[in-house]
C-alpha positions as CSV (number, residue, x, y, z in Angstrom):
1,X,100.2,-69.2,-237.0
2,X,101.6,-65.8,-235.9
3,X,98.6,-65.0,-233.7
4,X,98.9,-68.3,-232.1
5,X,102.6,-67.6,-231.2
6,X,101.7,-64.3,-229.7
7,X,99.0,-65.9,-227.6
8,X,101.5,-68.5,-226.3
9,X,104.3,-66.0,-225.7
10,X,104.8,-65.2,-221.9
11,X,103.4,-61.9,-220.7
12,X,106.3,-59.7,-219.5
13,X,104.1,-58.0,-217.2
14,X,103.7,-61.1,-215.2
15,X,107.4,-61.1,-214.4
16,X,107.3,-57.5,-213.4
17,X,104.4,-58.2,-211.0
18,X,106.2,-61.2,-209.3
19,X,109.5,-59.1,-209.1
20,X,107.7,-56.1,-207.6
21,X,105.9,-58.3,-205.1
22,X,109.2,-59.9,-204.0
23,X,110.8,-56.5,-203.6
24,X,107.8,-55.1,-201.6
25,X,108.0,-58.2,-199.4
26,X,111.7,-57.7,-198.6
27,X,111.3,-54.0,-198.0
28,X,108.4,-54.7,-195.6
29,X,110.3,-57.4,-193.8
30,X,113.4,-55.1,-193.5
31,X,111.2,-52.3,-192.1
32,X,109.2,-54.4,-189.8
33,X,111.8,-56.7,-188.4
34,X,115.0,-54.5,-188.6
35,X,114.5,-50.7,-189.0
36,X,111.4,-50.3,-186.8
37,X,112.6,-52.3,-183.8
38,X,116.1,-50.7,-184.1
39,X,114.6,-47.4,-183.8
40,X,112.7,-48.0,-180.5
41,X,114.1,-47.0,-177.2
42,X,116.6,-49.5,-175.8
43,X,117.1,-51.1,-179.1
44,X,119.5,-54.0,-179.4
45,X,122.9,-53.7,-181.1
46,X,123.0,-56.8,-183.0
47,X,120.6,-58.0,-185.9
48,X,119.6,-61.3,-184.4
49,X,118.4,-59.7,-181.1
50,X,116.6,-57.0,-183.0
51,X,114.7,-59.6,-185.0
52,X,113.9,-61.7,-182.0
53,X,112.6,-58.5,-180.3
54,X,110.4,-57.8,-183.3
55,X,108.7,-61.2,-183.3
56,X,108.2,-61.1,-179.5
57,X,110.8,-63.8,-178.6
58,X,112.6,-63.5,-175.3
59,X,116.2,-62.3,-175.5
60,X,117.1,-64.0,-172.4
61,X,120.7,-63.2,-171.9
62,X,120.3,-62.8,-168.1
63,X,118.1,-65.9,-167.9
64,X,121.0,-67.8,-169.5
65,X,123.4,-66.6,-167.0
66,X,121.1,-67.4,-164.1
67,X,120.8,-71.0,-165.5
68,X,124.6,-71.2,-165.9
69,X,125.0,-70.6,-162.3
70,X,122.5,-73.3,-161.4
71,X,120.2,-70.8,-159.8
72,X,116.4,-70.9,-160.2
73,X,113.9,-68.0,-159.9
74,X,111.7,-70.0,-157.4
75,X,111.7,-73.4,-155.7
76,X,108.0,-73.6,-156.5
77,X,107.2,-75.5,-159.6
78,X,103.6,-75.7,-160.9
79,X,103.4,-79.5,-161.1
80,X,100.4,-81.7,-160.5
81,X,101.8,-82.6,-157.1
82,X,102.0,-78.7,-156.3
83,X,98.4,-78.3,-157.3
84,X,97.4,-81.2,-155.1
85,X,99.4,-79.8,-152.2
86,X,97.7,-76.4,-152.3
87,X,94.3,-78.3,-151.5
88,X,95.8,-79.3,-148.1
89,X,95.8,-75.9,-146.5
90,X,93.7,-75.5,-143.4
91,X,91.9,-72.0,-143.7
92,X,90.8,-72.0,-140.0
93,X,94.3,-72.6,-138.7
94,X,95.7,-70.1,-141.2
95,X,93.3,-67.4,-139.7
96,X,95.0,-67.8,-136.3
97,X,98.4,-67.7,-137.9
98,X,97.3,-64.5,-139.8
99,X,97.1,-62.4,-136.6
100,X,100.6,-61.1,-137.3
101,X,99.8,-60.4,-141.1
102,X,96.9,-58.3,-140.1
103,X,99.1,-55.6,-138.6
104,X,100.4,-54.6,-142.0
105,X,98.0,-56.2,-144.5
106,X,94.7,-55.5,-142.7
107,X,92.2,-57.8,-141.1
108,X,90.2,-57.9,-144.2
109,X,93.4,-58.3,-146.4
110,X,93.1,-54.7,-147.5
111,X,96.0,-52.5,-146.3
112,X,95.6,-49.1,-145.0
113,X,99.4,-48.3,-145.9
114,X,100.2,-47.9,-149.6
115,X,103.6,-49.5,-148.9
116,X,102.0,-52.8,-148.1
117,X,100.0,-54.8,-150.6
118,X,96.4,-55.9,-150.4
119,X,96.1,-59.6,-150.0
120,X,92.4,-59.9,-150.5
121,X,91.5,-61.3,-153.8
122,X,94.7,-63.3,-154.5
123,X,94.3,-66.9,-155.3
124,X,95.9,-69.7,-153.0
125,X,98.5,-70.5,-155.6
126,X,99.7,-66.9,-155.8
127,X,99.9,-66.4,-152.0
128,X,101.7,-69.7,-151.5
129,X,104.3,-69.0,-154.0
130,X,105.3,-65.6,-152.6
131,X,105.4,-67.0,-149.1
132,X,107.6,-69.9,-150.2
133,X,109.8,-67.5,-152.1
134,X,110.2,-65.3,-149.0
135,X,111.1,-68.5,-147.0
136,X,113.6,-69.8,-149.5
137,X,115.2,-66.4,-150.1
138,X,114.2,-66.4,-153.7
139,X,112.4,-63.0,-153.1
140,X,114.0,-60.4,-151.0
141,X,112.8,-60.8,-147.4
142,X,114.4,-57.8,-145.8
143,X,110.9,-56.9,-144.4
144,X,109.1,-60.2,-144.4
145,X,112.0,-62.3,-143.2
146,X,111.2,-61.9,-139.6
147,X,107.6,-63.1,-140.1
148,X,108.4,-66.0,-142.6
149,X,111.4,-67.5,-140.8
150,X,109.3,-69.3,-138.1
151,X,106.8,-70.7,-140.6
152,X,106.7,-74.3,-141.6
153,X,105.6,-75.6,-145.0
154,X,102.2,-76.5,-143.6
155,X,102.0,-73.0,-142.2
156,X,102.4,-71.4,-145.5
157,X,99.8,-73.6,-147.0
158,X,97.4,-72.7,-144.1
159,X,98.1,-69.0,-144.4
160,X,97.6,-69.1,-148.2
161,X,94.3,-71.0,-147.7
162,X,93.0,-68.4,-145.2
163,X,94.1,-65.3,-147.2
164,X,92.6,-66.8,-150.4
165,X,89.2,-67.2,-148.7
166,X,88.9,-63.6,-147.8
167,X,86.1,-61.7,-149.8
168,X,87.5,-59.7,-152.6
169,X,86.2,-56.2,-152.6
170,X,87.5,-55.5,-156.0
171,X,85.8,-58.4,-157.8
172,X,83.0,-56.4,-159.3
173,X,84.8,-53.0,-159.4
174,X,85.7,-51.3,-162.6
175,X,88.7,-49.1,-163.1
176,X,88.6,-45.3,-163.0
177,X,89.3,-43.2,-166.1
178,X,92.2,-44.9,-167.8
179,X,95.1,-43.2,-169.4
180,X,94.9,-44.4,-173.0
181,X,98.6,-45.2,-173.1
182,X,98.2,-47.3,-169.9
183,X,95.2,-49.1,-171.4
184,X,97.0,-49.8,-174.6
185,X,99.8,-51.5,-172.6
186,X,97.3,-53.6,-170.6
187,X,95.3,-54.6,-173.8
188,X,98.0,-54.8,-176.5
189,X,101.5,-54.3,-174.9
190,X,104.3,-53.0,-177.2
191,X,105.4,-55.8,-179.5
192,X,108.2,-53.6,-180.9
193,X,109.8,-53.5,-177.5
194,X,109.0,-57.1,-176.6
195,X,106.4,-55.9,-174.0
196,X,103.6,-58.5,-173.8
197,X,100.2,-57.0,-172.8
198,X,99.4,-57.2,-169.1
199,X,96.2,-58.9,-169.9
200,X,98.0,-61.9,-171.5
201,X,99.0,-63.0,-167.9
202,X,96.8,-61.2,-165.5
203,X,93.6,-61.0,-167.5
204,X,91.8,-58.1,-169.3
205,X,90.5,-57.0,-165.9
206,X,93.6,-57.7,-163.8
207,X,92.9,-61.2,-162.6
208,X,93.2,-64.7,-163.7
209,X,93.6,-67.8,-161.5
210,X,97.1,-68.5,-160.5
211,X,98.4,-64.9,-161.2
212,X,98.6,-62.2,-158.7
213,X,95.6,-59.9,-158.3
214,X,96.2,-56.6,-159.7
215,X,92.8,-55.0,-159.3
216,X,92.6,-52.5,-156.5
217,X,96.3,-53.2,-155.6
218,X,98.1,-50.4,-153.8
219,X,99.6,-47.8,-156.3
220,X,102.9,-47.2,-154.3
221,X,103.3,-51.1,-153.9
222,X,102.8,-51.7,-157.7
223,X,105.3,-49.1,-158.7
224,X,107.9,-50.4,-156.4
225,X,107.5,-53.9,-157.6
226,X,107.7,-53.0,-161.3
227,X,110.8,-51.0,-160.5
228,X,112.4,-53.9,-158.6
229,X,111.6,-56.2,-161.6
230,X,113.0,-53.6,-163.9
231,X,116.3,-53.3,-161.9
232,X,116.6,-57.1,-161.3
233,X,116.4,-56.7,-157.5
234,X,113.3,-58.8,-157.5
235,X,113.9,-61.9,-159.5
236,X,111.5,-64.7,-158.4
237,X,109.5,-64.6,-161.7
238,X,109.5,-68.1,-163.2
239,X,110.9,-67.8,-166.8
240,X,111.8,-64.2,-166.1
241,X,108.6,-63.1,-167.7
242,X,108.1,-60.0,-165.5
243,X,111.7,-58.8,-165.7
244,X,111.7,-59.1,-169.5
245,X,108.6,-56.7,-169.5
246,X,109.6,-54.3,-166.8
247,X,113.1,-53.7,-168.3
248,X,111.5,-52.2,-171.3
249,X,109.0,-50.0,-169.5
250,X,109.9,-46.5,-168.9
251,X,109.3,-44.9,-165.5
252,X,106.3,-42.9,-166.8
253,X,104.7,-46.2,-168.1
254,X,105.3,-47.9,-164.7
255,X,103.6,-45.1,-162.9
256,X,100.6,-45.1,-165.5
257,X,100.0,-48.8,-165.1
258,X,100.3,-48.6,-161.3
259,X,97.7,-45.8,-161.4
260,X,95.4,-47.7,-163.6
261,X,95.3,-50.9,-161.6
262,X,95.0,-49.2,-158.3
263,X,92.0,-47.3,-159.7
264,X,89.8,-50.3,-159.2
265,X,87.7,-49.6,-156.2
266,X,89.5,-46.3,-155.7
267,X,92.2,-47.8,-153.3
268,X,94.3,-44.7,-153.8
269,X,91.7,-42.8,-151.7
270,X,92.0,-45.2,-148.8
C-alpha cells in the first residue's frame, strides 16, 4: 500500500519544470519584444510601439495623420480597371512623345547623368504611376512639372507603354562585390527596426513586375530618393511602405544600398 501511494504521488520535479519553462518564456518575450527593440537606434518611447516594431507591424502615426486630412499618397489605385487601362497604351505613339524625355533619360532609357534615373527595365505599371503622380502633384514635380503638365491621361499611357518596351540592359547582369551589411538589408532587412527586406517588394535581384526597377539604377538618384522618403519630402508611396523603411535607415545604409543596386551592369562607370 505504501509503495502504491508513492507511485501515485505527484512528482515535484514536474512542477519545477513547468514553472521554469514559463519563466524562461516570459524572460525571452521581454527580451525579444521589449528590451532588444528598445535598445535599437531610434527606439520608440512607449511600450506598445516598441512591441509593434519588434513584430514588424507598421507604426503608422504619420499615415494616420495623412488619412485624417483626407489626403492620399497617390491617385493611382491598383484595381482591375487600372490593370485593364494599362493595356491601352500605344507604344508607337509614346515613342514620338518620348523625344523630350530622351534629353535627360537617354534614347535607350539609360541616362548619362547620375541625377536622372534610368527608365529602361521599368514595367508599364511603375512608369504609369510615377507619371500620374507627377501630373497630380502627389510627387514633387519641381523638375518634371514642365514636362508632364501638357500630357493627357492617354499620353501617360502611351509613354509608359513605350518606355516599358525598351530593352533592359540590366536583365541578365549581376551585382558587383556587395557590402555584407547592404546584402543583409536586401535579403533580410532589420526586423528589430521595422525594416523589411528590399527583396520583399523589389525581388531578390532588384526587380518584380509592378515595382520600380532597381537593378542598374543611377547611384546618386537612388540615394536622393531614399533620403526624400526618409525626410518625407517624397510621399507618393501607397501605404507609406517606403517611408516607413527609409525613416529607419541611416545615411550610411542608404549609401550602401544605392551602391549595391547601381553596381548591376556597372552603371556607376557610365
